[in-house]
TORKOL-4160 file (C-alpha; in steps of 0.2 Angstrom, whole numbers, padded with zeros to 4 digits, m for minus):
374
<pt num="1" X="0001" Y="0000" Z="0000"/>
<pt num="2" X="0006" Y="0017" Z="m0004"/>
<pt num="3" X="0010" Y="0029" Z="0010"/>
<pt num="4" X="m0003" Y="0042" Z="0014"/>
<pt num="5" X="0002" Y="0060" Z="0009"/>
<pt num="6" X="0007" Y="0072" Z="0022"/>
<pt num="7" X="m0008" Y="0081" Z="0026"/>
<pt num="8" X="m0018" Y="0071" Z="0040"/>
<pt num="9" X="m0034" Y="0073" Z="0050"/>
<pt num="10" X="m0035" Y="0070" Z="0068"/>
<pt num="11" X="m0053" Y="0070" Z="0071"/>
<pt num="12" X="m0066" Y="0064" Z="0060"/>
<pt num="13" X="m0085" Y="0063" Z="0060"/>
<pt num="14" X="m0093" Y="0049" Z="0050"/>
<pt num="15" X="m0111" Y="0047" Z="0046"/>
<pt num="16" X="m0118" Y="0030" Z="0042"/>
<pt num="17" X="m0105" Y="0023" Z="0053"/>
<pt num="18" X="m0114" Y="0007" Z="0056"/>
<pt num="19" X="m0117" Y="0002" Z="0040"/>
<pt num="20" X="m0106" Y="m0009" Z="0025"/>
<pt num="21" X="m0095" Y="0007" Z="0021"/>
<pt num="22" X="m0095" Y="0014" Z="0038"/>
<pt num="23" X="m0088" Y="m0001" Z="0048"/>
<pt num="24" X="m0075" Y="m0004" Z="0036"/>
<pt num="25" X="m0069" Y="0016" Z="0037"/>
<pt num="26" X="m0070" Y="0015" Z="0056"/>
<pt num="27" X="m0058" Y="0000" Z="0055"/>
<pt num="28" X="m0045" Y="0009" Z="0043"/>
<pt num="29" X="m0047" Y="0025" Z="0054"/>
<pt num="30" X="m0042" Y="0015" Z="0070"/>
<pt num="31" X="m0026" Y="0010" Z="0061"/>
<pt num="32" X="m0021" Y="0029" Z="0059"/>
<pt num="33" X="m0025" Y="0033" Z="0077"/>
<pt num="34" X="m0039" Y="0046" Z="0071"/>
<pt num="35" X="m0051" Y="0052" Z="0084"/>
<pt num="36" X="m0069" Y="0046" Z="0076"/>
<pt num="37" X="m0088" Y="0053" Z="0080"/>
<pt num="38" X="m0100" Y="0042" Z="0073"/>
<pt num="39" X="m0117" Y="0047" Z="0069"/>
<pt num="40" X="m0131" Y="0033" Z="0066"/>
<pt num="41" X="m0149" Y="0032" Z="0069"/>
<pt num="42" X="m0146" Y="0016" Z="0077"/>
<pt num="43" X="m0130" Y="0016" Z="0087"/>
<pt num="44" X="m0120" Y="0001" Z="0093"/>
<pt num="45" X="m0125" Y="0006" Z="0111"/>
<pt num="46" X="m0142" Y="0002" Z="0109"/>
<pt num="47" X="m0138" Y="m0018" Z="0107"/>
<pt num="48" X="m0133" Y="m0030" Z="0123"/>
<pt num="49" X="m0116" Y="m0028" Z="0125"/>
<pt num="50" X="m0112" Y="m0046" Z="0118"/>
<pt num="51" X="m0119" Y="m0041" Z="0101"/>
<pt num="52" X="m0108" Y="m0025" Z="0099"/>
<pt num="53" X="m0093" Y="m0024" Z="0088"/>
<pt num="54" X="m0077" Y="m0025" Z="0095"/>
<pt num="55" X="m0071" Y="m0009" Z="0082"/>
<pt num="56" X="m0060" Y="0004" Z="0090"/>
<pt num="57" X="m0068" Y="0018" Z="0103"/>
<pt num="58" X="m0080" Y="0029" Z="0094"/>
<pt num="59" X="m0091" Y="0042" Z="0102"/>
<pt num="60" X="m0107" Y="0038" Z="0096"/>
<pt num="61" X="m0121" Y="0050" Z="0092"/>
<pt num="62" X="m0139" Y="0043" Z="0089"/>
<pt num="63" X="m0146" Y="0055" Z="0074"/>
<pt num="64" X="m0160" Y="0053" Z="0063"/>
<pt num="65" X="m0154" Y="0062" Z="0048"/>
<pt num="66" X="m0173" Y="0064" Z="0042"/>
<pt num="67" X="m0177" Y="0073" Z="0058"/>
<pt num="68" X="m0181" Y="0093" Z="0059"/>
<pt num="69" X="m0167" Y="0095" Z="0072"/>
<pt num="70" X="m0155" Y="0085" Z="0063"/>
<pt num="71" X="m0143" Y="0100" Z="0057"/>
<pt num="72" X="m0142" Y="0106" Z="0075"/>
<pt num="73" X="m0138" Y="0090" Z="0082"/>
<pt num="74" X="m0125" Y="0088" Z="0068"/>
<pt num="75" X="m0117" Y="0105" Z="0069"/>
<pt num="76" X="m0114" Y="0100" Z="0089"/>
<pt num="77" X="m0105" Y="0084" Z="0084"/>
<pt num="78" X="m0096" Y="0092" Z="0071"/>
<pt num="79" X="m0086" Y="0105" Z="0083"/>
<pt num="80" X="m0069" Y="0103" Z="0080"/>
<pt num="81" X="m0069" Y="0091" Z="0066"/>
<pt num="82" X="m0056" Y="0090" Z="0053"/>
<pt num="83" X="m0067" Y="0082" Z="0041"/>
<pt num="84" X="m0083" Y="0074" Z="0038"/>
<pt num="85" X="m0086" Y="0058" Z="0028"/>
<pt num="86" X="m0104" Y="0057" Z="0023"/>
<pt num="87" X="m0111" Y="0038" Z="0021"/>
<pt num="88" X="m0128" Y="0038" Z="0028"/>
<pt num="89" X="m0141" Y="0033" Z="0013"/>
<pt num="90" X="m0156" Y="0022" Z="0014"/>
<pt num="91" X="m0161" Y="0010" Z="0000"/>
<pt num="92" X="m0174" Y="0003" Z="0010"/>
<pt num="93" X="m0190" Y="0001" Z="0013"/>
<pt num="94" X="m0191" Y="0001" Z="m0006"/>
<pt num="95" X="m0210" Y="0005" Z="m0008"/>
<pt num="96" X="m0208" Y="0022" Z="0004"/>
<pt num="97" X="m0199" Y="0033" Z="m0007"/>
<pt num="98" X="m0204" Y="0047" Z="0004"/>
<pt num="99" X="m0194" Y="0039" Z="0019"/>
<pt num="100" X="m0179" Y="0037" Z="0008"/>
<pt num="101" X="m0178" Y="0053" Z="0000"/>
<pt num="102" X="m0180" Y="0062" Z="0018"/>
<pt num="103" X="m0163" Y="0053" Z="0023"/>
<pt num="104" X="m0154" Y="0052" Z="0006"/>
<pt num="105" X="m0159" Y="0071" Z="0002"/>
<pt num="106" X="m0164" Y="0080" Z="0017"/>
<pt num="107" X="m0151" Y="0072" Z="0027"/>
<pt num="108" X="m0137" Y="0077" Z="0015"/>
<pt num="109" X="m0143" Y="0094" Z="0014"/>
<pt num="110" X="m0143" Y="0093" Z="0034"/>
<pt num="111" X="m0125" Y="0087" Z="0034"/>
<pt num="112" X="m0120" Y="0101" Z="0022"/>
<pt num="113" X="m0128" Y="0114" Z="0032"/>
<pt num="114" X="m0120" Y="0109" Z="0048"/>
<pt num="115" X="m0104" Y="0106" Z="0041"/>
<pt num="116" X="m0104" Y="0124" Z="0036"/>
<pt num="117" X="m0109" Y="0131" Z="0051"/>
<pt num="118" X="m0095" Y="0121" Z="0062"/>
<pt num="119" X="m0083" Y="0127" Z="0048"/>
<pt num="120" X="m0076" Y="0110" Z="0045"/>
<pt num="121" X="m0062" Y="0112" Z="0030"/>
<pt num="122" X="m0067" Y="0095" Z="0022"/>
<pt num="123" X="m0082" Y="0085" Z="0017"/>
<pt num="124" X="m0080" Y="0068" Z="0008"/>
<pt num="125" X="m0098" Y="0061" Z="0001"/>
<pt num="126" X="m0101" Y="0044" Z="m0004"/>
<pt num="127" X="m0110" Y="0046" Z="m0021"/>
<pt num="128" X="m0110" Y="0030" Z="m0032"/>
<pt num="129" X="m0108" Y="0025" Z="m0051"/>
<pt num="130" X="m0128" Y="0025" Z="m0051"/>
<pt num="131" X="m0126" Y="0044" Z="m0055"/>
<pt num="132" X="m0119" Y="0040" Z="m0073"/>
<pt num="133" X="m0131" Y="0039" Z="m0088"/>
<pt num="134" X="m0133" Y="0021" Z="m0095"/>
<pt num="135" X="m0121" Y="0014" Z="m0108"/>
<pt num="136" X="m0128" Y="0013" Z="m0126"/>
<pt num="137" X="m0140" Y="m0002" Z="m0127"/>
<pt num="138" X="m0130" Y="m0011" Z="m0140"/>
<pt num="139" X="m0114" Y="m0011" Z="m0126"/>
<pt num="140" X="m0127" Y="m0017" Z="m0114"/>
<pt num="141" X="m0132" Y="m0032" Z="m0126"/>
<pt num="142" X="m0115" Y="m0036" Z="m0131"/>
<pt num="143" X="m0108" Y="m0036" Z="m0112"/>
<pt num="144" X="m0094" Y="m0025" Z="m0118"/>
<pt num="145" X="m0095" Y="m0009" Z="m0108"/>
<pt num="146" X="m0085" Y="0006" Z="m0109"/>
<pt num="147" X="m0072" Y="0011" Z="m0096"/>
<pt num="148" X="m0077" Y="0029" Z="m0091"/>
<pt num="149" X="m0069" Y="0042" Z="m0080"/>
<pt num="150" X="m0078" Y="0056" Z="m0070"/>
<pt num="151" X="m0082" Y="0067" Z="m0085"/>
<pt num="152" X="m0096" Y="0052" Z="m0091"/>
<pt num="153" X="m0113" Y="0061" Z="m0091"/>
<pt num="154" X="m0121" Y="0062" Z="m0074"/>
<pt num="155" X="m0139" Y="0060" Z="m0077"/>
<pt num="156" X="m0143" Y="0043" Z="m0069"/>
<pt num="157" X="m0154" Y="0028" Z="m0073"/>
<pt num="158" X="m0171" Y="0036" Z="m0074"/>
<pt num="159" X="m0182" Y="0020" Z="m0067"/>
<pt num="160" X="m0169" Y="0018" Z="m0054"/>
<pt num="161" X="m0175" Y="0027" Z="m0037"/>
<pt num="162" X="m0158" Y="0024" Z="m0031"/>
<pt num="163" X="m0148" Y="0032" Z="m0046"/>
<pt num="164" X="m0160" Y="0047" Z="m0045"/>
<pt num="165" X="m0158" Y="0051" Z="m0026"/>
<pt num="166" X="m0140" Y="0050" Z="m0030"/>
<pt num="167" X="m0140" Y="0061" Z="m0044"/>
<pt num="168" X="m0150" Y="0074" Z="m0034"/>
<pt num="169" X="m0139" Y="0073" Z="m0019"/>
<pt num="170" X="m0124" Y="0077" Z="m0030"/>
<pt num="171" X="m0134" Y="0091" Z="m0037"/>
<pt num="172" X="m0136" Y="0098" Z="m0019"/>
<pt num="173" X="m0117" Y="0096" Z="m0017"/>
<pt num="174" X="m0115" Y="0108" Z="m0035"/>
<pt num="175" X="m0126" Y="0121" Z="m0027"/>
<pt num="176" X="m0117" Y="0121" Z="m0011"/>
<pt num="177" X="m0101" Y="0124" Z="m0019"/>
<pt num="178" X="m0107" Y="0135" Z="m0030"/>
<pt num="179" X="m0112" Y="0146" Z="m0016"/>
<pt num="180" X="m0095" Y="0148" Z="m0011"/>
<pt num="181" X="m0097" Y="0139" Z="0005"/>
<pt num="182" X="m0085" Y="0130" Z="0017"/>
<pt num="183" X="m0080" Y="0116" Z="0017"/>
<pt num="184" X="m0071" Y="0109" Z="0001"/>
<pt num="185" X="m0081" Y="0094" Z="m0005"/>
<pt num="186" X="m0075" Y="0077" Z="m0012"/>
<pt num="187" X="m0086" Y="0066" Z="m0019"/>
<pt num="188" X="m0082" Y="0045" Z="m0021"/>
<pt num="189" X="m0092" Y="0037" Z="m0034"/>
<pt num="190" X="m0089" Y="0017" Z="m0031"/>
<pt num="191" X="m0096" Y="0001" Z="m0039"/>
<pt num="192" X="m0104" Y="m0012" Z="m0028"/>
<pt num="193" X="m0098" Y="m0012" Z="m0011"/>
<pt num="194" X="m0095" Y="m0029" Z="m0005"/>
<pt num="195" X="m0088" Y="m0038" Z="0012"/>
<pt num="196" X="m0091" Y="m0053" Z="0022"/>
<pt num="197" X="m0097" Y="m0043" Z="0036"/>
<pt num="198" X="m0110" Y="m0036" Z="0026"/>
<pt num="199" X="m0117" Y="m0054" Z="0021"/>
<pt num="200" X="m0134" Y="m0053" Z="0031"/>
<pt num="201" X="m0137" Y="m0036" Z="0027"/>
<pt num="202" X="m0135" Y="m0037" Z="0009"/>
<pt num="203" X="m0146" Y="m0053" Z="0009"/>
<pt num="204" X="m0159" Y="m0045" Z="0018"/>
<pt num="205" X="m0159" Y="m0029" Z="0007"/>
<pt num="206" X="m0159" Y="m0039" Z="m0010"/>
<pt num="207" X="m0166" Y="m0056" Z="m0007"/>
<pt num="208" X="m0178" Y="m0052" Z="0007"/>
<pt num="209" X="m0185" Y="m0067" Z="0018"/>
<pt num="210" X="m0186" Y="m0080" Z="0005"/>
<pt num="211" X="m0168" Y="m0082" Z="0000"/>
<pt num="212" X="m0162" Y="m0098" Z="0008"/>
<pt num="213" X="m0143" Y="m0097" Z="0013"/>
<pt num="214" X="m0143" Y="m0115" Z="0006"/>
<pt num="215" X="m0143" Y="m0108" Z="m0012"/>
<pt num="216" X="m0128" Y="m0099" Z="m0012"/>
<pt num="217" X="m0111" Y="m0104" Z="m0016"/>
<pt num="218" X="m0095" Y="m0097" Z="m0008"/>
<pt num="219" X="m0076" Y="m0097" Z="m0007"/>
<pt num="220" X="m0069" Y="m0115" Z="m0002"/>
<pt num="221" X="m0068" Y="m0133" Z="m0005"/>
<pt num="222" X="m0085" Y="m0136" Z="0001"/>
<pt num="223" X="m0096" Y="m0123" Z="m0010"/>
<pt num="224" X="m0113" Y="m0128" Z="m0011"/>
<pt num="225" X="m0117" Y="m0129" Z="m0029"/>
<pt num="226" X="m0137" Y="m0133" Z="m0030"/>
<pt num="227" X="m0141" Y="m0120" Z="m0042"/>
<pt num="228" X="m0140" Y="m0131" Z="m0059"/>
<pt num="229" X="m0143" Y="m0114" Z="m0071"/>
<pt num="230" X="m0144" Y="m0097" Z="m0066"/>
<pt num="231" X="m0151" Y="m0084" Z="m0079"/>
<pt num="232" X="m0142" Y="m0067" Z="m0080"/>
<pt num="233" X="m0141" Y="m0055" Z="m0095"/>
<pt num="234" X="m0123" Y="m0052" Z="m0103"/>
<pt num="235" X="m0126" Y="m0035" Z="m0098"/>
<pt num="236" X="m0124" Y="m0037" Z="m0081"/>
<pt num="237" X="m0106" Y="m0033" Z="m0080"/>
<pt num="238" X="m0102" Y="m0021" Z="m0065"/>
<pt num="239" X="m0088" Y="m0011" Z="m0057"/>
<pt num="240" X="m0086" Y="m0018" Z="m0039"/>
<pt num="241" X="m0075" Y="m0013" Z="m0024"/>
<pt num="242" X="m0071" Y="m0021" Z="m0008"/>
<pt num="243" X="m0077" Y="m0012" Z="0007"/>
<pt num="244" X="m0059" Y="m0012" Z="0014"/>
<pt num="245" X="m0051" Y="m0005" Z="m0002"/>
<pt num="246" X="m0066" Y="0009" Z="m0002"/>
<pt num="247" X="m0062" Y="0014" Z="0015"/>
<pt num="248" X="m0042" Y="0015" Z="0011"/>
<pt num="249" X="m0048" Y="0027" Z="m0004"/>
<pt num="250" X="m0059" Y="0038" Z="0008"/>
<pt num="251" X="m0042" Y="0038" Z="0019"/>
<pt num="252" X="m0031" Y="0044" Z="0005"/>
<pt num="253" X="m0044" Y="0058" Z="0002"/>
<pt num="254" X="m0046" Y="0064" Z="0020"/>
<pt num="255" X="m0026" Y="0062" Z="0021"/>
<pt num="256" X="m0023" Y="0073" Z="0005"/>
<pt num="257" X="m0034" Y="0087" Z="0013"/>
<pt num="258" X="m0044" Y="0100" Z="0006"/>
<pt num="259" X="m0030" Y="0107" Z="m0004"/>
<pt num="260" X="m0029" Y="0091" Z="m0014"/>
<pt num="261" X="m0043" Y="0081" Z="m0014"/>
<pt num="262" X="m0058" Y="0090" Z="m0021"/>
<pt num="263" X="m0071" Y="0085" Z="m0034"/>
<pt num="264" X="m0077" Y="0067" Z="m0040"/>
<pt num="265" X="m0067" Y="0050" Z="m0039"/>
<pt num="266" X="m0071" Y="0034" Z="m0046"/>
<pt num="267" X="m0067" Y="0018" Z="m0035"/>
<pt num="268" X="m0067" Y="0001" Z="m0041"/>
<pt num="269" X="m0055" Y="m0014" Z="m0042"/>
<pt num="270" X="m0045" Y="m0016" Z="m0058"/>
<pt num="271" X="m0056" Y="m0031" Z="m0065"/>
<pt num="272" X="m0075" Y="m0031" Z="m0066"/>
<pt num="273" X="m0087" Y="m0042" Z="m0062"/>
<pt num="274" X="m0097" Y="m0052" Z="m0075"/>
<pt num="275" X="m0111" Y="m0062" Z="m0077"/>
<pt num="276" X="m0102" Y="m0078" Z="m0077"/>
<pt num="277" X="m0091" Y="m0073" Z="m0061"/>
<pt num="278" X="m0108" Y="m0070" Z="m0053"/>
<pt num="279" X="m0115" Y="m0087" Z="m0058"/>
<pt num="280" X="m0100" Y="m0096" Z="m0051"/>
<pt num="281" X="m0097" Y="m0086" Z="m0036"/>
<pt num="282" X="m0117" Y="m0090" Z="m0031"/>
<pt num="283" X="m0113" Y="m0108" Z="m0035"/>
<pt num="284" X="m0121" Y="m0110" Z="m0051"/>
<pt num="285" X="m0115" Y="m0124" Z="m0063"/>
<pt num="286" X="m0118" Y="m0114" Z="m0077"/>
<pt num="287" X="m0127" Y="m0097" Z="m0083"/>
<pt num="288" X="m0138" Y="m0096" Z="m0097"/>
<pt num="289" X="m0141" Y="m0078" Z="m0105"/>
<pt num="290" X="m0157" Y="m0070" Z="m0102"/>
<pt num="291" X="m0164" Y="m0054" Z="m0108"/>
<pt num="292" X="m0164" Y="m0039" Z="m0097"/>
<pt num="293" X="m0183" Y="m0037" Z="m0100"/>
<pt num="294" X="m0186" Y="m0053" Z="m0091"/>
<pt num="295" X="m0177" Y="m0052" Z="m0076"/>
<pt num="296" X="m0184" Y="m0035" Z="m0075"/>
<pt num="297" X="m0202" Y="m0041" Z="m0076"/>
<pt num="298" X="m0199" Y="m0056" Z="m0064"/>
<pt num="299" X="m0192" Y="m0042" Z="m0052"/>
<pt num="300" X="m0206" Y="m0030" Z="m0054"/>
<pt num="301" X="m0220" Y="m0044" Z="m0052"/>
<pt num="302" X="m0212" Y="m0051" Z="m0035"/>
<pt num="303" X="m0208" Y="m0033" Z="m0028"/>
<pt num="304" X="m0226" Y="m0028" Z="m0031"/>
<pt num="305" X="m0232" Y="m0042" Z="m0024"/>
<pt num="306" X="m0220" Y="m0039" Z="m0009"/>
<pt num="307" X="m0211" Y="m0056" Z="m0011"/>
<pt num="308" X="m0195" Y="m0048" Z="m0011"/>
<pt num="309" X="m0187" Y="m0030" Z="m0009"/>
<pt num="310" X="m0179" Y="m0027" Z="m0023"/>
<pt num="311" X="m0186" Y="m0015" Z="m0036"/>
<pt num="312" X="m0184" Y="m0016" Z="m0055"/>
<pt num="313" X="m0174" Y="m0001" Z="m0056"/>
<pt num="314" X="m0160" Y="m0011" Z="m0049"/>
<pt num="315" X="m0161" Y="m0022" Z="m0064"/>
<pt num="316" X="m0160" Y="m0007" Z="m0075"/>
<pt num="317" X="m0145" Y="0000" Z="m0065"/>
<pt num="318" X="m0135" Y="m0015" Z="m0066"/>
<pt num="319" X="m0138" Y="m0018" Z="m0085"/>
<pt num="320" X="m0134" Y="0001" Z="m0090"/>
<pt num="321" X="m0119" Y="0005" Z="m0076"/>
<pt num="322" X="m0104" Y="0007" Z="m0086"/>
<pt num="323" X="m0086" Y="0001" Z="m0079"/>
<pt num="324" X="m0074" Y="0015" Z="m0069"/>
<pt num="325" X="m0058" Y="0021" Z="m0074"/>
<pt num="326" X="m0049" Y="0025" Z="m0057"/>
<pt num="327" X="m0034" Y="0034" Z="m0063"/>
<pt num="328" X="m0039" Y="0051" Z="m0054"/>
<pt num="329" X="m0039" Y="0042" Z="m0037"/>
<pt num="330" X="m0023" Y="0032" Z="m0041"/>
<pt num="331" X="m0014" Y="0050" Z="m0042"/>
<pt num="332" X="m0016" Y="0051" Z="m0023"/>
<pt num="333" X="m0007" Y="0035" Z="m0022"/>
<pt num="334" X="m0023" Y="0022" Z="m0018"/>
<pt num="335" X="m0022" Y="0004" Z="m0025"/>
<pt num="336" X="m0036" Y="m0008" Z="m0024"/>
<pt num="337" X="m0029" Y="m0024" Z="m0015"/>
<pt num="338" X="m0044" Y="m0035" Z="m0018"/>
<pt num="339" X="m0051" Y="m0041" Z="m0035"/>
<pt num="340" X="m0069" Y="m0040" Z="m0040"/>
<pt num="341" X="m0071" Y="m0059" Z="m0039"/>
<pt num="342" X="m0063" Y="m0061" Z="m0023"/>
<pt num="343" X="m0074" Y="m0048" Z="m0016"/>
<pt num="344" X="m0089" Y="m0058" Z="m0022"/>
<pt num="345" X="m0082" Y="m0074" Z="m0013"/>
<pt num="346" X="m0079" Y="m0064" Z="0002"/>
<pt num="347" X="m0098" Y="m0057" Z="0003"/>
<pt num="348" X="m0107" Y="m0073" Z="m0002"/>
<pt num="349" X="m0095" Y="m0082" Z="0011"/>
<pt num="350" X="m0105" Y="m0070" Z="0023"/>
<pt num="351" X="m0121" Y="m0071" Z="0016"/>
<pt num="352" X="m0121" Y="m0091" Z="0019"/>
<pt num="353" X="m0115" Y="m0090" Z="0036"/>
<pt num="354" X="m0126" Y="m0075" Z="0040"/>
<pt num="355" X="m0112" Y="m0064" Z="0044"/>
<pt num="356" X="m0113" Y="m0047" Z="0053"/>
<pt num="357" X="m0103" Y="m0034" Z="0060"/>
<pt num="358" X="m0111" Y="m0031" Z="0078"/>
<pt num="359" X="m0120" Y="m0014" Z="0072"/>
<pt num="360" X="m0138" Y="m0013" Z="0070"/>
<pt num="361" X="m0135" Y="m0011" Z="0052"/>
<pt num="362" X="m0125" Y="m0026" Z="0050"/>
<pt num="363" X="m0136" Y="m0037" Z="0060"/>
<pt num="364" X="m0132" Y="m0056" Z="0059"/>
<pt num="365" X="m0146" Y="m0066" Z="0051"/>
<pt num="366" X="m0160" Y="m0070" Z="0063"/>
<pt num="367" X="m0156" Y="m0055" Z="0073"/>
<pt num="368" X="m0173" Y="m0046" Z="0076"/>
<pt num="369" X="m0166" Y="m0028" Z="0074"/>
<pt num="370" X="m0160" Y="m0033" Z="0058"/>
<pt num="371" X="m0176" Y="m0035" Z="0049"/>
<pt num="372" X="m0181" Y="m0028" Z="0033"/>
<pt num="373" X="m0199" Y="m0025" Z="0027"/>
<pt num="374" X="m0204" Y="m0031" Z="0009"/>
């Protein structure tokens, strides 16, 4: 791993600190000896001691970013912070767009307002590859997607609520920067973020209660292979990053400081995850190419029937997302250490085990506080 640049923050506030990316970032910041304030709607302190994460000490602030009082509470929590990393985001309940946008947009606005009033010099916002316009349909059909830098059109996938919210959040950042307000803003646009500790969470979010762990493969010689065939479109080629590599990218931006780290940065492994990789990783003996329209129809019908929590916009997003050129981030010394396929194997092993990370957001399988409505 390349050495970090000279400027290093000593006090960092992290929103969404109990989630997939947040827990990985807390581990990374602990290695650097950074004093961390963690913000979450449900903090680990609300769990029984035996269920809490053994992560480094964090000063927790239980703040609901959708609440009217959030900006004031955030401002107090940010006093003296060298930087803020805004990770908080909702993708469920997928049938309640208002609840999601209250956190994703109103919450982002509250974070920006609080950071300005607290005079925080640097803010790093977690955006997504979901802000990018879909690749041409011919590229989707062939599975040969373009590799794009941060200048690719930022219009999103119109049928994906997740994508629209990510675009709207970046529009808020643009307006904030145009007003000349501090802090300096950097935004990361990662691909799919995977890690073992998010296994149970991702299974809940995208499979719901009807996804049996026995249907999942995983790394190791005893991999279960009970799926004879898995239908997946050729278009399902996606950028992926392991949560620890994304956390390291966030640290490189923080260490570079507001003078060097501003604007947008793509974040992904050097390789991409293709449909054959996905099928093999999930334990299928083989993949059959299926049209995107077929998977979309199946997702739409089962989502409307509340059989699973994944709305059909996720299918459109998976088909349309481009691959990522991460050259700009690598100029700061960052390098990914985990391949896309290895990241998938790590996740699937966690899904099979019902793995969690000792936080309410990353509750292990079977925990009451980790249930997701469909």
